[in-house]
N, C-alpha and C positions, 0 to 999 in steps of 0.2 A: 627564256633566254633564246634569241634569232642563231641561227643555224647557219653557216654557206660550207657546202662542197667544192672545192677546188679542183679541177679536172684539167691538167696538162698531158702533154704528149711527148716534150722533148725538152732538152735543156733551156732554150731559149722562150719557150711558154713559161716555167718554171720562173726565169728571172723576171719575164715582164709581169706575170702574175704578182710576185713578191712586191714590186713597186707600188701596184694597187693597193695590195693588202696593207702594207707598211702605212700606207696613206689614211687606209681605211680606218685602221686599230686607232689612229691620233683622233677619229671623229667619234668613234664607237668602239669601248673596249669591252664591252659587254656581247660579246658576238662567239661562238665556238665555232672551231673551225677542223675540217678535216680535210685530206688530199689525196691526189697522185701528183705527188710532186717530186722535186728532186732537191740539190743542195739549200737554193735561195731560200726555199719555204721551210726547210729544216731550220734555217738560221733565225727564222721568226717564231719559232716554237711549234709549228703546224707539224703533224706525224702526217705522214703517207701509208697507204694501206700494201703499196709495195713499191719497189726500187723501179725509176723512171727509166732506167737502162733495160729493163727487162720488155719494153713496150717501143725502146725507139730503134724502127725500120725505117729503111730509104729505098725506094725504089717497087714498081711493080713485081718484080721476080722476087726480092726478097719477103715482100707481102706474101706471094704465093707459097713460097717455101716454110713460110713460118704462120701459114693461116689459122691453123688448129690452136698453135700457141697465142695467137693474139684473138680468136674468138673465145677460147678460155679466159682470158684477162677480160676481155668486153662483159663475159658474163660474171666474172667474180666484181667488177669494178659496179656495174648495175647493181649486184645483190648488196654490195657495201653501202652504196649511195642509199638505197630504198630503205635499207636497216638504219643508216644515221639518219633520214628523213628530213633533209635541210629544208630550210626555205627559198633558198638560191641554190641552184647548181650552176656556178661560174666556170664555162669551160674556156679554155684559150687554147686557139691556134689547133694546130693537128687535127684538120677535119675529119679525117678517114679514121680517126680514133674517136676524138671527142663528140664528135657530131651524131657519131652511132652510137654514142652511150646514152647521148642526150635524147637522141628520138627515141630510146627503148624506155626510158626514163618517164619521158612523158607519158609517152601509152598507158602506163602502168600509173602513175600518180598525178595527174592533171594539177594538183595545187603546187608543186614544186617549180618555181619560175626558172627557165633558163635563161642565163645570159651568157654571149658568146664574145668574146673579144680576140679580135683579128679574123676577119671575113674571110672566108673560102675566096678564091681567087677567081672566082664567076668571070672574071673578064678576060680571064687569060683560057680556061676551059671550062665545059658543063655549066653553063648558063642556065640551062633549065634546073638545074639546083636548087635556085632561089625560090621556086615553087614550092620545092618539099621541105626546105627549111622554114617555108611560113607556117607549116604545119605543126612546128615543135618549139620553135625558137621564140621567145619573148620578148627580146632586144637583141640588136648587134651593137656591139661597140666598134668603130671605124678607124683605121689608120690613117687612111686617105680620103679625101675630100670627094674626088671623083667618084669613089665608090657608091655615094650615097644614093645615087640615080638609079642604080639596080635594085636596091631595096624598097625604095620610095615607090616606085613603079609597083611595086607588089602589096603596099602597105605594111612592110615590116618595120617596126619601131625601131628607130636607129639614133647613135650619136657619134659623129665625127668628133675624135679627141685629138689628132694629131698623133705622129710616130715618135716615141720617147728616145729612139736613136739619135735625132735631129733637133733634140733640146738643148739649150747652152750648159753642159755638164760639165765643160772642160775645165772650169776653174779649182780643181782640186787642189789640195794642200799636200796630197803626197809626195815626198822628195824623195828621188830617186837617182839623183845625180853622182850618187855611188857605183850605182851599177851599170849607167849608161856606159858605153866605151867613149873615150875621150878624143879618139885620131881616126873616129870610123864613122861614115854616114850611115845611118839606120834603114833598114827596109824590112817592113812590117808583112808578115805572111798569116792567113786566114784558111787554114784546110777544113774548117767546117766542124761543127760540135759533134755530129753523127759519127760512131764507128764507120760507118758503112762509107762516109764523104773521106774521112780520113786515110780509110785504108787506101784508098783511088787514090787520092792527090798528096798524100806524105810523099810518098816516092819520086812524085812527078817535080816537087819542089824541091826536095833533095837533091836531085840531079842539075836543077836549074842553079842551086847555089854553087854545085860544084863547077858548074860553068863558069858563074861569074868569077870563083874563087881562081879560076885559070889565067884570066884575065884583068880582073880588076881585085886590087888588094884592099880596097879603102873604104868596104862594105861590111856590115855586122847585121845579123837577119835574126828577126824575132818571130817564133810561132807564136800566135796569139790562141789559147786553149780555154777550155772551160773546164771547171773541175773535175765534171766527169770524165772528159777525154785527156786531163794532162799526163797523167801515168802511162797510158798509151804512146803519147807522142813526145814524153821524154825519154821511155824504151827505143823507140825508132831514131830518136836524137842521138842518143850514145852510141848505138850501133854504126852510125854516120862515120864517127870520127871525126867531125867538124869542128873546129875549133871556134869559127866566129858565129856561132849559130846558139840561140837557148830559146828556153820555152817561158812564157808569163800566163799566168791564171787569175793572178788576183785583178780583180775590174778597176779601181784606181791605178794600180803601176802599168797595165794595158794601155789604157786611157793617155797617161803620161808618154808612155813609148810611141804609141800612134802620134800623139800629138810632136814627136822631136824626129818621126819619119820623113824620109824623103821621097819614098814610094810607099805601096801598098801593094801586094799581090792578092786578090782575094776570091774564095769561091763566090758564086753566084747565090744572091740573097742577100736579107736585108741589112747585114752587117755593111754592105756598100754605103748604104745611107750615112752610117757613123764615119765612115772614112769621109766621104764627101763634107759632111759637116765639120770635121777636124782640118778640113780644108788642104788632104793630101790626093796628091796625083794618084792614078789605080789603074789596072786593068783586071777584069773579070776572068775568070777561068772555071771550068765545067766537065764532069765528064760521067757519063753513064754507060752502063755494058750495051751493047747493039741491041738487046731486044727491048729494052727499057726505053732506048732512044728511040726505036721506030713506032713503040706506042706512043710516045710523047709528041713527036712529029704529027701522028695523025690526028691527036685530040687538040693542041693547043691553036688558040688563036689570035695570037701576037708573033711577030719576027723577032723579038728580043727575048734574052734572058733577064736582063737587069731591070729594075723598077725605075731608075734614071731613064734609061734607053727608051722603055716602054713609053714614059709618060711623055718623051720629046718625040718619038717615032721616027728615032735617028740614032745611031751609034755615038754618043757622047761620049762613052767610058767604051774602050775596045774589049770586046768578047772572044776569048780563045775556047770555043766548045769543041767535045769530042777529039777528031782527029788532028785538030789544033791544038789542042791542051797537052802541049807536051814542053819538055822542058828546054828545048831548043827554040819555040815559037815564042814560048815565055822569054825566054832572056833574049832574042831579036827586039820584041816588044817593049820589054823595060828600058834596054839601051837606047833605043830609039825615042825614046820619051825622055831620058834624063839628059841627052845629047841635043834637045830641042827645046828650049824653055819656053816658046810661044806656044807650041803644042801644050805644054802643061798649065799656061795661062790660061788658055782659050777653054781647056777641059774645067778647070776650076772657076770660071766665070760662068759657064753654063750650067754647072751643078749647083752654084750657089742661087742662081736665079730658078732653078727648077724647086729646091730644098723651100725658098721663101713662099711659092706656091702651095706648099703641102704642111707648112708649119703650124702647130697649134699658136694659138696667141697667148694660152697660160699654161698649163700644166696636165700632160696625157693621164699620169696616174692619178692625180686631183680629178680631172673630170670623171674618168672610168669609177671612181671609186664614189663620186657621188650619185653614178648611176644604179649603183649597188645599192647606196642607202636608200636611194628613193624607194628601189623595189622591197626592202626591210619595213619602211615605214605603213 
């Protein structure tokens, strides 16, 4: 029986991996799996060697403070992969964890094929990393077509599959009319999947809601959470004593809520692609501590944080970063958009054109599973 070890480093990677493995299971049911994964892979009956929460760190300083824990997890993960002896190590995103593990595994066992899904953002920083990746990655699965040139230049085998967040998956049968507010407009809020993100952004977003509620009574707010972050966010929401605020974590429900929203406030990340795909206007927020931000500024090669803005080389979606990431600025930006429908129309039009340029013509999960299947034959 063929074996695949699935290596993720955070909830978004766990979700992405599960979509690919679901397709692969339909094509070949005779594969044995083991993982470092979360709830989505567990729902497919795939065991994990430890809880994903144990390795989800964000920012340079949090990595520094947890360096010995991370090293211990890397060592354990490498040992478990080698013991499992898979045909393929399928690593997904989180390159500072997954690619470190993959590199060590390849050095010890050359027979294990390394297939990595979601290329490191070499177009943002550390472009020389591609040369290093060449030594241990057998195939790179890409979300964006413009990434191909970086890996083609180094003769690294790669496949562009498109981004799953911009596939037409809105037509869900989930009926949630009974939980949607009847007399209020919905604003969706995305505080991030990592606890270190939500720790920073949740208080800011709750203060933003309080500002909105002082002057505008016709809105209802939903925090979009992962299964891993749901309880943490729910606890903070309860403490806020805000009655026009709720938390959603089930994927089909979140999709329905987003599709019924008039606006979204999202942390910087690929979730903004999903928001654009649902044709919802938005702004982007993000905040790092001062040390992390200064390190980030020294290393990055791009002017923007959001992928839509990076692709267009201009601010299609407003970004409120660092000092501007506060309740008052968020409030002013949201109200300005809501009062100017022309601005909303222009943003949505620009986003739609951008998505067409990076959308896969088929299914990203199907194409990615085909890559895995090719390496198993």
